[in-house]
TIGU-627426 format. One record per residue (C-alpha): residue number from 1; residue in one letter; x negated, y, z. Coordinates in Angstrom, 3 decimals. Each point is the difference from the previous one (the first is absolute). Example, Ala and Ser with C-alpha at 12.3 -4.5 7.8 and 13.67 -1.06 7.14 Angstrom:
REM residues 2
+------+--------+----------+----------+----------+
| gufi | lumtor |       c1 |       c2 |       c3 |
+------+--------+----------+----------+----------+
|    1 |      A |  -12.300 |   -4.500 |    7.800 |
|    2 |      S |   -1.370 |    3.440 |   -0.660 |
+------+--------+----------+----------+----------+
//
This chain:
REM residues 362
+------+--------+----------+----------+----------+
| gufi | lumtor |       c1 |       c2 |       c3 |
+------+--------+----------+----------+----------+
|    1 |      M |   80.758 |   12.956 |  -11.211 |
|    2 |      D |   -1.991 |   -2.549 |    2.001 |
|    3 |      R |   -3.623 |    0.838 |   -0.823 |
|    4 |      E |   -1.368 |   -3.139 |    1.655 |
|    5 |      K |    2.322 |   -2.139 |   -2.096 |
|    6 |      S |   -1.091 |    1.870 |   -3.132 |
|    7 |      A |   -3.690 |   -0.483 |    0.857 |
|    8 |      A |    0.549 |   -3.698 |    0.625 |
|    9 |      F |    1.730 |   -0.353 |   -3.354 |
|   10 |      L |   -2.855 |    1.824 |   -1.743 |
|   11 |      K |   -2.386 |   -2.542 |    1.490 |
|   12 |      N |    2.284 |   -2.796 |   -1.156 |
|   13 |      M |    0.173 |    1.366 |   -3.554 |
|   14 |      T |   -3.771 |    0.407 |   -0.122 |
|   15 |      G |   -0.313 |   -3.641 |    1.013 |
|   16 |      I |    2.441 |   -1.012 |   -2.733 |
|   17 |      M |   -1.985 |    1.817 |   -2.691 |
|   18 |      N |   -3.324 |   -1.338 |    1.243 |
|   19 |      G |    1.438 |   -3.505 |    0.258 |
|   20 |      G |    1.228 |    0.093 |   -3.595 |
|   21 |      A |   -3.402 |    1.157 |   -1.195 |
|   22 |      L |   -1.845 |   -2.614 |    2.038 |
|   23 |      S |    2.273 |   -2.730 |   -1.355 |
|   24 |      L |   -1.347 |    0.790 |   -3.462 |
|   25 |      M |   -3.569 |   -0.150 |    1.296 |
|   26 |      C |    0.675 |   -3.327 |    1.732 |
|   27 |      S |    1.523 |   -1.362 |   -3.214 |
|   28 |      I |   -3.171 |    0.996 |   -1.848 |
|   29 |      G |   -2.095 |   -1.594 |    2.720 |
|   30 |      H |    1.932 |   -3.234 |   -0.545 |
|   31 |      K |   -0.130 |    0.022 |   -3.797 |
|   32 |      T |   -3.709 |    0.846 |   -0.163 |
|   33 |      G |   -0.939 |   -2.470 |    2.731 |
|   34 |      L |   -1.590 |    2.732 |    2.117 |
|   35 |      F |    1.623 |   -1.206 |    3.215 |
|   36 |      D |   -1.126 |   -3.563 |   -0.708 |
|   37 |      T |   -3.526 |    1.248 |   -0.693 |
|   38 |      M |   -0.208 |    2.062 |    3.194 |
|   39 |      A |    1.455 |   -2.680 |    2.278 |
|   40 |      G |   -2.853 |   -1.281 |    2.142 |
|   41 |      M |   -2.489 |    2.345 |   -1.657 |
|   42 |      D |   -2.428 |    1.931 |    2.199 |
|   43 |      P |    0.269 |    3.814 |   -0.020 |
|   44 |      A |   -1.058 |    1.124 |   -3.471 |
|   45 |      T |   -0.226 |    3.083 |   -2.185 |
|   46 |      S |    2.468 |    0.706 |   -2.787 |
|   47 |      Q |   -2.679 |   -1.010 |   -2.520 |
|   48 |      E |   -0.579 |   -3.346 |    1.715 |
|   49 |      I |    3.720 |   -0.700 |    0.210 |
|   50 |      A |    0.511 |    0.946 |   -3.656 |
|   51 |      E |   -2.840 |   -2.297 |   -1.092 |
|   52 |      A |    1.346 |   -2.878 |    2.078 |
|   53 |      A |    3.457 |    0.442 |   -1.563 |
|   54 |      G |   -1.290 |    0.648 |   -3.505 |
|   55 |      L |    1.693 |    3.409 |   -0.162 |
|   56 |      Q |   -0.835 |    3.629 |   -0.717 |
|   57 |      E |   -1.517 |    1.750 |    3.032 |
|   58 |      R |    1.708 |    3.364 |   -0.464 |
|   59 |      Y |    3.455 |   -1.569 |    0.067 |
|   60 |      V |   -0.911 |   -2.243 |    2.921 |
|   61 |      R |   -1.297 |    2.983 |    1.965 |
|   62 |      E |    3.246 |    1.946 |   -0.437 |
|   63 |      W |    2.046 |   -3.081 |    0.866 |
|   64 |      L |   -2.061 |   -0.490 |    3.145 |
|   65 |      S |    0.588 |    3.629 |    0.940 |
|   66 |      A |    3.778 |   -0.343 |   -0.306 |
|   67 |      L |    0.133 |   -3.152 |    2.105 |
|   68 |      T |   -2.405 |    1.393 |    2.581 |
|   69 |      A |    2.297 |    3.020 |    0.372 |
|   70 |      G |    2.908 |   -2.428 |    0.341 |
|   71 |      G |   -1.633 |   -2.023 |    2.754 |
|   72 |      V |   -0.321 |   -3.165 |   -2.084 |
|   73 |      I |   -3.775 |    0.085 |   -0.437 |
|   74 |      E |   -2.583 |    1.278 |    2.525 |
|   75 |      H |   -2.853 |    2.373 |   -0.935 |
|   76 |      D |   -3.365 |    0.735 |    1.639 |
|   77 |      A |   -0.826 |    3.546 |   -1.091 |
|   78 |      D |   -3.602 |   -0.163 |    1.186 |
|   79 |      A |   -0.794 |   -3.234 |   -1.844 |
|   80 |      G |    2.298 |    0.769 |   -2.929 |
|   81 |      T |    1.562 |   -3.461 |    0.231 |
|   82 |      F |    3.479 |   -1.474 |   -0.071 |
|   83 |      V |    1.418 |   -3.161 |    1.580 |
|   84 |      L |    3.315 |   -1.854 |   -0.065 |
|   85 |      P |    0.704 |   -1.117 |    3.600 |
|   86 |      S |    0.837 |   -3.657 |    0.420 |
|   87 |      E |    3.130 |    1.069 |    1.888 |
|   88 |      H |    1.179 |    1.639 |   -3.244 |
|   89 |      S |   -1.226 |   -2.469 |   -2.609 |
|   90 |      G |    2.381 |   -2.678 |    1.291 |
|   91 |      L |    2.880 |    2.018 |   -1.481 |
|   92 |      L |   -1.704 |    1.179 |   -3.194 |
|   93 |      T |   -1.706 |   -2.913 |   -1.739 |
|   94 |      R |    1.036 |   -2.963 |   -2.112 |
|   95 |      A |   -1.439 |   -2.297 |    2.668 |
|   96 |      S |    2.771 |    1.259 |    2.297 |
|   97 |      G |    2.624 |   -1.859 |   -2.036 |
|   98 |      P |    3.560 |    1.088 |    0.866 |
|   99 |      L |   -1.344 |    2.624 |    2.436 |
|  100 |      N |   -1.634 |    1.934 |   -2.860 |
|  101 |      L |    1.979 |    3.255 |   -0.066 |
|  102 |      T |   -1.824 |    1.446 |   -3.004 |
|  103 |      T |    2.039 |   -2.275 |   -2.251 |
|  104 |      Y |    3.089 |    1.985 |    0.937 |
|  105 |      C |   -1.781 |    3.347 |   -0.434 |
|  106 |      Q |    0.098 |   -0.740 |   -3.738 |
|  107 |      Y |    3.755 |    0.581 |    0.008 |
|  108 |      V |   -0.491 |    3.735 |    0.598 |
|  109 |      S |   -1.621 |    0.652 |   -3.377 |
|  110 |      L |    2.169 |   -2.595 |   -1.752 |
|  111 |      L |    3.264 |    1.531 |    1.177 |
|  112 |      G |   -1.243 |    3.509 |   -0.639 |
|  113 |      Q |   -0.053 |   -0.832 |   -3.720 |
|  114 |      V |    3.813 |   -0.102 |   -0.112 |
|  115 |      E |    0.683 |    2.943 |    2.325 |
|  116 |      D |    1.504 |    2.219 |   -2.711 |
|  117 |      E |    2.266 |   -2.811 |   -1.177 |
|  118 |      V |    1.233 |   -0.600 |    3.535 |
|  119 |      V |    0.637 |    3.741 |    0.382 |
|  120 |      A |    2.092 |   -0.134 |   -3.181 |
|  121 |      A |    1.986 |   -2.920 |    1.464 |
|  122 |      F |    0.709 |    2.095 |    3.120 |
|  123 |      R |    1.720 |    2.531 |   -2.274 |
|  124 |      E |    1.527 |   -2.200 |   -2.677 |
|  125 |      G |    0.531 |   -3.361 |    1.703 |
|  126 |      G |   -1.175 |   -3.366 |   -1.264 |
|  127 |      G |   -3.554 |   -1.070 |    0.711 |
|  128 |      V |   -3.448 |   -0.850 |   -1.309 |
|  129 |      P |   -0.145 |   -3.358 |   -1.836 |
|  130 |      Y |   -2.363 |   -2.800 |    0.923 |
|  131 |      D |   -2.189 |    0.360 |   -3.086 |
|  132 |      R |   -1.157 |    3.445 |    1.188 |
|  133 |      Y |   -2.077 |   -1.740 |    2.689 |
|  134 |      P |   -2.499 |   -2.033 |   -2.045 |
|  135 |      Q |   -2.415 |   -0.421 |    2.917 |
|  136 |      F |    2.554 |   -0.855 |    2.676 |
|  137 |      Q |   -0.147 |   -3.746 |   -0.649 |
|  138 |      T |   -3.800 |    0.090 |    0.230 |
|  139 |      I |    0.046 |    1.634 |    3.431 |
|  140 |      M |    2.793 |   -2.282 |    1.181 |
|  141 |      A |   -1.983 |   -3.031 |   -1.173 |
|  142 |      E |   -3.049 |    1.218 |    1.899 |
|  143 |      S |    1.897 |    0.585 |    3.235 |
|  144 |      S |    1.798 |   -3.343 |   -0.370 |
|  145 |      F |   -3.333 |   -1.752 |   -0.527 |
|  146 |      Q |   -1.427 |    1.586 |    3.153 |
|  147 |      R |    3.018 |   -1.018 |    2.053 |
|  148 |      L |    1.012 |   -3.352 |   -1.428 |
|  149 |      S |   -3.434 |   -1.505 |   -0.535 |
|  150 |      K |   -0.537 |    0.178 |    3.761 |
|  151 |      S |    3.490 |   -0.689 |    1.295 |
|  152 |      L |    2.236 |   -1.858 |   -2.458 |
|  153 |      L |   -1.095 |   -3.529 |    0.832 |
|  154 |      S |   -1.070 |    0.555 |    3.594 |
|  155 |      D |    2.745 |    2.342 |    1.259 |
|  156 |      V |    2.924 |    0.211 |   -2.447 |
|  157 |      I |    0.686 |   -3.627 |   -0.888 |
|  158 |      P |    0.094 |   -1.014 |    3.714 |
|  159 |      L |    2.893 |    2.459 |    0.468 |
|  160 |      L |    2.156 |   -2.299 |   -2.150 |
|  161 |      E |    1.031 |   -3.071 |    1.929 |
|  162 |      G |   -1.128 |   -3.176 |   -1.736 |
|  163 |      A |   -1.262 |    1.885 |   -3.058 |
|  164 |      H |   -3.573 |   -1.281 |    0.144 |
|  165 |      E |    1.138 |   -3.626 |    0.070 |
|  166 |      R |    2.528 |    0.460 |   -2.803 |
|  167 |      L |   -2.453 |    1.955 |   -2.167 |
|  168 |      S |   -2.564 |   -2.751 |    0.509 |
|  169 |      E |    2.502 |   -2.649 |   -1.079 |
|  170 |      G |    1.216 |    2.010 |   -3.002 |
|  171 |      I |    2.853 |    2.512 |   -0.411 |
|  172 |      D |    1.052 |    2.723 |   -2.452 |
|  173 |      V |   -1.011 |    3.529 |    0.969 |
|  174 |      A |    0.687 |    3.443 |   -1.511 |
|  175 |      D |   -1.435 |    3.465 |    0.526 |
|  176 |      V |    2.472 |    2.583 |   -1.283 |
|  177 |      G |   -1.641 |    3.291 |   -0.896 |
|  178 |      C |   -3.347 |   -1.775 |    0.107 |
|  179 |      G |   -2.067 |    2.854 |   -1.455 |
|  180 |      S |   -3.475 |   -1.265 |   -0.897 |
|  181 |      G |    0.765 |   -3.376 |    1.553 |
|  182 |      R |   -2.650 |   -0.069 |    2.703 |
|  183 |      A |    2.226 |   -1.596 |    2.647 |
|  184 |      L |    1.329 |   -2.711 |   -2.292 |
|  185 |      N |   -3.434 |   -0.901 |   -1.351 |
|  186 |      L |   -1.354 |   -0.368 |    3.532 |
|  187 |      L |    2.915 |   -2.267 |    0.897 |
|  188 |      A |   -0.283 |   -2.038 |   -3.192 |
|  189 |      Q |   -3.681 |   -0.591 |    0.735 |
|  190 |      A |    0.668 |   -1.012 |    3.606 |
|  191 |      Y |    2.979 |   -2.264 |   -0.780 |
|  192 |      P |   -0.653 |   -1.889 |   -3.265 |
|  193 |      N |    3.015 |   -2.296 |    0.461 |
|  194 |      S |    2.468 |    2.910 |   -0.106 |
|  195 |      R |    1.228 |    1.923 |   -3.051 |
|  196 |      F |   -0.074 |    3.806 |   -0.093 |
|  197 |      T |    1.747 |    2.603 |   -2.175 |
|  198 |      G |   -0.560 |    3.763 |    0.080 |
|  199 |      F |    2.449 |    2.530 |   -1.444 |
|  200 |      D |   -0.747 |    3.652 |   -0.752 |
|  201 |      I |    1.248 |    2.551 |   -2.507 |
|  202 |      A |   -3.467 |    1.497 |   -0.579 |
|  203 |      E |   -1.650 |   -1.796 |   -2.909 |
|  204 |      A |   -3.474 |    1.322 |    0.843 |
|  205 |      A |    0.269 |   -1.356 |    3.548 |
|  206 |      I |    1.162 |   -3.393 |   -1.266 |
|  207 |      E |   -2.959 |   -0.144 |   -2.371 |
|  208 |      R |   -2.388 |    0.667 |    2.886 |
|  209 |      A |    1.718 |   -2.732 |    2.028 |
|  210 |      R |   -0.340 |   -2.490 |   -2.858 |
|  211 |      S |   -3.649 |    0.905 |   -0.528 |
|  212 |      E |   -0.812 |   -0.528 |    3.674 |
|  213 |      A |    1.844 |   -3.342 |    0.003 |
|  214 |      A |   -2.029 |   -1.098 |   -3.012 |
|  215 |      E |   -3.260 |    1.083 |    1.637 |
|  216 |      M |    0.953 |   -1.984 |    3.105 |
|  217 |      G |    0.821 |   -3.059 |   -2.132 |
|  218 |      L |    3.586 |   -0.238 |    1.253 |
|  219 |      D |    2.522 |   -2.165 |   -1.854 |
|  220 |      N |    2.826 |    0.128 |    2.537 |
|  221 |      V |    0.931 |    3.675 |   -0.377 |
|  222 |      E |    1.758 |    1.991 |   -2.714 |
|  223 |      F |    0.813 |    3.695 |   -0.344 |
|  224 |      V |    3.091 |    1.326 |   -1.753 |
|  225 |      V |    0.851 |    3.517 |   -1.158 |
|  226 |      R |    3.472 |    0.587 |    1.399 |
|  227 |      D |    1.997 |    2.641 |    1.828 |
|  228 |      A |    0.310 |   -0.927 |    3.677 |
|  229 |      A |    3.656 |    1.049 |   -0.114 |
|  230 |      A |    0.728 |   -2.455 |   -2.819 |
|  231 |      L |   -1.623 |   -3.275 |    1.054 |
|  232 |      E |    2.797 |   -2.252 |   -1.288 |
|  233 |      E |   -1.450 |   -3.076 |    1.685 |
|  234 |      D |    2.289 |   -2.617 |    1.521 |
|  235 |      A |   -0.961 |   -1.879 |    3.194 |
|  236 |      R |   -3.561 |   -0.516 |   -1.197 |
|  237 |      F |   -2.241 |    1.046 |    2.899 |
|  238 |      D |   -0.593 |   -1.259 |    3.539 |
|  239 |      L |   -1.986 |    3.053 |    1.133 |
|  240 |      V |    0.068 |    3.580 |   -1.286 |
|  241 |      F |   -2.249 |    2.945 |    0.853 |
|  242 |      T |    0.298 |    3.708 |   -0.667 |
|  243 |      F |   -2.906 |    2.209 |    1.067 |
|  244 |      D |    0.945 |    3.705 |    0.230 |
|  245 |      A |    2.187 |   -0.466 |   -3.059 |
|  246 |      V |    3.606 |    0.606 |    1.050 |
|  247 |      H |   -0.017 |    3.645 |    1.081 |
|  248 |      D |   -0.986 |    1.498 |   -3.360 |
|  249 |      Q |    2.431 |   -2.057 |   -2.056 |
|  250 |      A |    2.699 |    1.845 |   -1.908 |
|  251 |      H |    2.545 |   -2.627 |    1.078 |
|  252 |      P |   -1.210 |   -1.724 |    3.191 |
|  253 |      D |    3.351 |   -1.669 |    0.664 |
|  254 |      R |   -0.109 |   -1.728 |   -3.395 |
|  255 |      M |   -3.552 |   -1.070 |    0.705 |
|  256 |      L |    0.880 |   -1.536 |    3.367 |
|  257 |      T |    3.120 |   -1.678 |   -1.392 |
|  258 |      G |   -2.088 |   -1.406 |   -2.845 |
|  259 |      I |   -2.611 |   -1.322 |    2.417 |
|  260 |      H |    2.755 |   -1.650 |    2.044 |
|  261 |      A |    1.386 |   -1.675 |   -3.135 |
|  262 |      A |   -3.482 |   -1.125 |   -1.052 |
|  263 |      M |   -0.562 |   -1.861 |    3.271 |
|  264 |      R |    0.952 |   -3.520 |    0.932 |
|  265 |      E |    2.164 |   -0.489 |    3.074 |
|  266 |      G |   -2.022 |    0.231 |    3.186 |
|  267 |      G |   -2.812 |    1.816 |   -1.817 |
|  268 |      Q |   -2.040 |    2.698 |    1.732 |
|  269 |      Y |   -0.390 |    3.615 |   -1.078 |
|  270 |      L |   -2.800 |    2.254 |    1.279 |
|  271 |      C |    0.667 |    3.675 |   -0.704 |
|  272 |      V |   -3.009 |    2.195 |    0.855 |
|  273 |      E |    0.865 |    3.707 |    0.168 |
|  274 |      P |   -1.516 |    3.172 |    1.524 |
|  275 |      K |    0.311 |    0.062 |    3.765 |
|  276 |      A |    2.534 |    2.687 |    0.802 |
|  277 |      S |    3.379 |    0.709 |    1.508 |
|  278 |      S |    2.936 |    0.999 |   -2.184 |
|  279 |      H |    0.351 |    3.066 |    2.249 |
|  280 |      L |   -2.386 |    2.920 |   -0.462 |
|  281 |      H |   -0.200 |    0.946 |    3.688 |
|  282 |      E |   -1.274 |   -3.492 |    0.845 |
|  283 |      N |   -2.885 |    0.389 |   -2.477 |
|  284 |      L |   -1.355 |    3.348 |    1.153 |
|  285 |      D |   -2.561 |   -1.573 |    2.318 |
|  286 |      M |   -1.206 |   -2.372 |   -2.725 |
|  287 |      A |   -3.644 |    0.860 |   -0.767 |
|  288 |      M |    0.410 |   -0.100 |   -3.783 |
|  289 |      A |    3.533 |    1.407 |   -0.200 |
|  290 |      P |   -0.920 |    3.084 |   -2.097 |
|  291 |      M |   -1.908 |   -2.213 |   -2.442 |
|  292 |      V |    2.862 |   -2.499 |   -0.233 |
|  293 |      Y |    2.626 |    2.655 |   -0.770 |
|  294 |      T |   -2.343 |    1.719 |   -2.471 |
|  295 |      I |   -0.647 |   -3.215 |   -1.927 |
|  296 |      S |    3.748 |   -0.582 |    0.017 |
|  297 |      T |    0.759 |    3.451 |   -1.430 |
|  298 |      M |   -2.783 |   -0.152 |   -2.574 |
|  299 |      H |    0.376 |   -3.628 |   -1.088 |
|  300 |      C |    2.313 |   -2.579 |    1.556 |
|  301 |      M |    3.180 |    2.074 |    0.212 |
|  302 |      T |   -0.475 |    1.926 |   -3.234 |
|  303 |      V |   -0.818 |   -3.115 |   -2.040 |
|  304 |      S |    3.268 |   -1.568 |    1.152 |
|  305 |      L |    1.971 |    3.153 |   -0.814 |
|  306 |      A |   -1.630 |    0.205 |   -3.432 |
|  307 |      Y |    1.928 |   -3.130 |   -0.968 |
|  308 |      G |    3.286 |    1.074 |    1.546 |
|  309 |      G |   -0.794 |   -1.916 |    3.144 |
|  310 |      E |    0.833 |    0.249 |    3.664 |
|  311 |      G |   -3.223 |    1.737 |    1.026 |
|  312 |      L |   -0.454 |   -1.937 |    3.249 |
|  313 |      G |   -3.379 |    1.534 |    0.722 |
|  314 |      T |   -3.053 |   -1.467 |    1.692 |
|  315 |      A |    1.384 |    0.434 |    3.522 |
|  316 |      W |    3.364 |   -1.642 |   -0.665 |
|  317 |      G |   -0.599 |   -1.812 |    3.239 |
|  318 |      E |    0.667 |   -3.151 |    1.938 |
|  319 |      Q |    3.690 |    0.630 |    0.711 |
|  320 |      L |    0.992 |    0.563 |   -3.632 |
|  321 |      A |   -2.162 |   -2.894 |   -1.128 |
|  322 |      I |    1.830 |   -2.356 |    2.358 |
|  323 |      E |    3.339 |    1.346 |   -1.193 |
|  324 |      K |   -0.862 |   -0.582 |   -3.659 |
|  325 |      L |   -1.421 |   -3.466 |    0.636 |
|  326 |      T |    3.183 |   -0.941 |    1.832 |
|  327 |      T |    2.200 |    1.346 |   -2.787 |
|  328 |      A |   -2.003 |   -2.019 |   -2.526 |
|  329 |      G |    0.816 |   -3.170 |    1.975 |
|  330 |      F |   -3.149 |   -0.656 |    1.998 |
|  331 |      V |    0.202 |   -1.300 |    3.558 |
|  332 |      D |   -2.255 |   -0.479 |    3.025 |
|  333 |      I |   -1.722 |    3.315 |   -0.667 |
|  334 |      N |   -3.048 |    0.552 |    2.180 |
|  335 |      V |   -2.377 |    2.976 |   -0.011 |
|  336 |      S |   -3.641 |   -0.819 |    0.645 |
|  337 |      G |   -3.488 |    1.287 |   -0.812 |
|  338 |      T |   -3.710 |   -0.801 |   -0.092 |
|  339 |      K |   -3.048 |    1.486 |    1.700 |
|  340 |      Q |   -1.734 |    0.506 |   -3.334 |
|  341 |      D |    2.874 |    2.029 |   -1.452 |
|  342 |      R |    1.243 |    2.664 |    2.382 |
|  343 |      G |    1.823 |    1.966 |   -2.686 |
|  344 |      N |    2.625 |   -2.565 |   -1.034 |
|  345 |      H |    2.995 |   -1.836 |    1.377 |
|  346 |      Y |    0.261 |   -3.698 |   -0.874 |
|  347 |      L |    3.699 |   -0.833 |   -0.335 |
|  348 |      I |    0.530 |   -3.748 |   -0.015 |
|  349 |      S |    3.354 |   -1.477 |   -1.014 |
|  350 |      R |    1.443 |   -2.970 |   -1.810 |
|  351 |      K |    2.789 |   -1.009 |   -2.340 |
|  352 |      P |    2.623 |   -1.974 |    1.913 |
|  353 |      V |    1.097 |   -3.494 |   -0.857 |
|  354 |      V |    3.552 |   -0.149 |   -1.404 |
|  355 |      A |    2.647 |   -0.246 |    2.730 |
|  356 |      E |   -2.613 |    0.859 |    2.589 |
|  357 |      H |    1.239 |    2.160 |    2.868 |
|  358 |      S |   -3.062 |    1.833 |    1.271 |
|  359 |      A |    0.118 |    3.450 |    1.568 |
|  360 |      T |   -2.547 |    2.489 |   -1.266 |
|  361 |      T |   -2.427 |    0.966 |    2.738 |
|  362 |      V |   -2.332 |    2.958 |    0.214 |
+------+--------+----------+----------+----------+
//
């Protein structure tokens, strides 16, 4: 037995347990607004911080203790004060936009709610259905808002050659698996001459999308409750988006084939999916690899398997994505990305014109 190896693993396991616990504390800090309150605040006592946040001091004090022990918050024992360093707040507050990591800390408690059901699926097969995750859409909508509100118009649309000009003139656009519709509503507001349609199987998400569209006064966008694998649209759209929607589908090939059929010849398709390789060994140096595979096991993969699906998983990867896009009939596949979104691949392709002889490039 290698005692040094054993000691190193003990340290690693201790870090894993502490990290899981601190994720819960960071989630609470996000939901209660404690991080937002402390950002830019001078060193203060637990009572002062609790009063500023409108919370109970005893809970705030224990929360501060946990995060001080975890190196997130700094404590002056002599003065009895706590402070959130500016070097830390840039990754913990709503003002940080897509860099706010506390949004993702919420997944730890969310996924923990279905742990026993996932364990049962390990033994019996099948999976955990989508309706067992009532808060998942809410967290996804929040993370999408953080990312897309800052990058969709400035960084994403420029990736698509000629898209800004065509959207300004007026084209038909779809978001398949649109969730709460944040992306489509932003686009509909920015491009009033174009027409937008969002599809999602979750009725609650579609209702939220419709409500937001109404609040924004949009009349060029509609949202439809429909399975992404059963679009049944014929050559209707010039531009189609999917944002992190393919990998947890029960039948991704049907979805991609349906998107291809729904597009007009020469139309563009932007498929945004988690940034990963299809090969495990190429993901081991990825900073969030454990989180990605955990979310896959506890949500994306098991939801697909619950409906007799393929169970692609979150880290299905660039290589398999290209293969499936090619099989569905897309050409000129290009993999890109944005500075604001370091966790996703942006796969850009198009539907060929009939009789066109164009080699697919990667």
